[in-house]
C-alpha positions as semicolon CSV with decimal commas, in nm:
position;residue;x (nm);y (nm);z (nm)
1;M;-0,971;0,523;0,813
2;T;-0,705;0,343;0,611
3;E;-0,362;0,450;0,512
4;I;-0,245;0,317;0,175
5;S;0,124;0,290;0,187
6;G;0,165;0,204;-0,178
7;Q;0,212;-0,089;-0,400
8;G;0,367;-0,384;-0,224
9;R;0,555;-0,668;-0,366
10;L;0,360;-0,913;-0,586
11;R;0,309;-1,272;-0,452
12;A;0,237;-1,581;-0,644
13;G;-0,096;-1,546;-0,819
14;A;-0,143;-1,182;-0,695
15;T;-0,194;-0,907;-0,952
16;A;-0,134;-0,632;-0,703
17;V;-0,059;-0,600;-0,341
18;V;-0,156;-0,284;-0,131
19;T;-0,066;-0,233;0,235
20;E;-0,325;-0,079;0,458
21;A;-0,293;0,001;0,827
22;Y;-0,600;0,035;1,075
23;A;-0,638;0,109;1,433
24;F;-0,915;-0,063;1,644
25;A;-1,075;0,019;1,973
26;C;-1,306;-0,211;2,150
27;M;-1,617;-0,033;2,297
28;R;-1,703;-0,327;2,518
29;C;-1,366;-0,354;2,707
30;G;-1,159;-0,056;2,599
31;Y;-0,872;-0,252;2,448
32;G;-0,691;-0,088;2,156
33;W;-0,458;-0,226;1,889
34;E;-0,324;-0,172;1,553
35;Q;-0,270;-0,395;1,255
36;T;-0,117;-0,368;0,908
37;Y;-0,256;-0,574;0,624
38;E;-0,120;-0,669;0,293
39;I;-0,425;-0,668;0,056
40;E;-0,371;-0,917;-0,234
41;H;-0,575;-0,875;-0,535
42;H;-0,624;-1,201;-0,736
43;V;-0,826;-1,327;-1,030
44;D;-0,996;-1,675;-1,008
45;A;-1,024;-1,929;-1,279
46;D;-1,353;-1,776;-1,396
47;G;-1,193;-1,428;-1,436
48;R;-1,358;-1,286;-1,118
49;T;-1,143;-1,070;-0,896
50;F;-1,116;-1,126;-0,516
51;V;-0,893;-1,002;-0,241
52;L;-0,706;-1,172;0,048
53;Y;-0,615;-0,993;0,365
54;V;-0,276;-1,105;0,498
55;A;-0,165;-1,006;0,858
56;D;0,166;-1,123;1,004
57;G;0,207;-1,377;0,699
58;R;-0,134;-1,545;0,762
59;V;-0,458;-1,503;0,545
60;V;-0,712;-1,345;0,779
61;P;-1,070;-1,230;0,749
62;S;-1,129;-0,888;0,628
63;P;-1,108;-0,639;0,935
64;L;-1,397;-0,445;0,779
65;N;-1,656;-0,719;0,790
66;R;-1,683;-0,807;1,160
67;P;-1,372;-0,714;1,354
68;T;-1,316;-0,906;1,683
69;C;-1,147;-0,784;1,987
70;P;-0,850;-1,006;2,076
71;S;-0,897;-0,919;2,443
72;C;-1,266;-1,016;2,508
73;D;-1,393;-1,139;2,187
74;G;-1,643;-0,871;2,148
75;H;-1,760;-0,724;1,814
76;L;-1,851;-0,379;1,909
77;V;-1,520;-0,236;1,769
78;R;-1,447;0,105;1,622
79;I;-1,219;0,131;1,331
80;L;-0,977;0,427;1,344
81;R;-0,707;0,598;1,142
82;P;-0,369;0,426;1,187
83;G;-0,171;0,567;1,475
84;R;-0,451;0,652;1,698
85;V;-0,398;0,392;1,952
86;A;-0,030;0,434;1,949
87;S;-0,058;0,824;2,005
88;A;-0,304;0,752;2,301
89;R;-0,068;0,512;2,473
90;D;0,209;0,763;2,420
91;A;0,008;1,034;2,579
92;A;-0,080;0,816;2,872
93;H;0,284;0,714;2,938
94;R;0,416;1,073;2,917
95;G;0,275;1,139;3,266
96;R;0,107;1,472;3,178
97;R;-0,202;1,395;3,373
98;V;-0,448;1,646;3,490
99;P;-0,498;1,648;3,859
100;A;-0,830;1,527;3,968
101;A;-1,081;1,802;4,064
102;G;-1,145;1,812;4,429
103;P;-1,311;2,052;4,696
104;V;-1,225;2,423;4,644
105;E;-1,117;2,599;4,950
106;A;-1,296;2,945;5,001
107;P;-1,155;3,190;5,230
108;W;-1,328;3,214;5,577
109;T;-1,521;3,525;5,643
110;P;-1,696;3,606;5,972
111;K;-2,073;3,632;5,957
112;G;-2,223;3,954;6,000
113;P;-2,269;4,282;5,825
114;A;-2,011;4,408;5,588
115;P;-1,782;4,675;5,692
116;L;-1,880;5,030;5,585
117;P;-1,645;5,215;5,349
């Protein structure tokens, strides 16, 4: 569900930085989005490790705890592999749509007995 792109650059106080990307789909309103996070690994004054999620330069809550849809504020959100939302949007914009099913025309045949061979 995540894609680890490798060791990022170290920030002040961070012992390691890893970049992960996620795709999200809201099951309430259908909105889809993707986000890349820098996950900073730190050690506090008592020697305990903790992580900070950073998105677009801001510290944010972990996207794994209780993701929130930016469109409807719903919390029924599915987390997907990165690239899933972008590939779905690309497919929708390519114009390869399947025509809607409609009534099927059957050839007209007169009622009555079938002709003899």
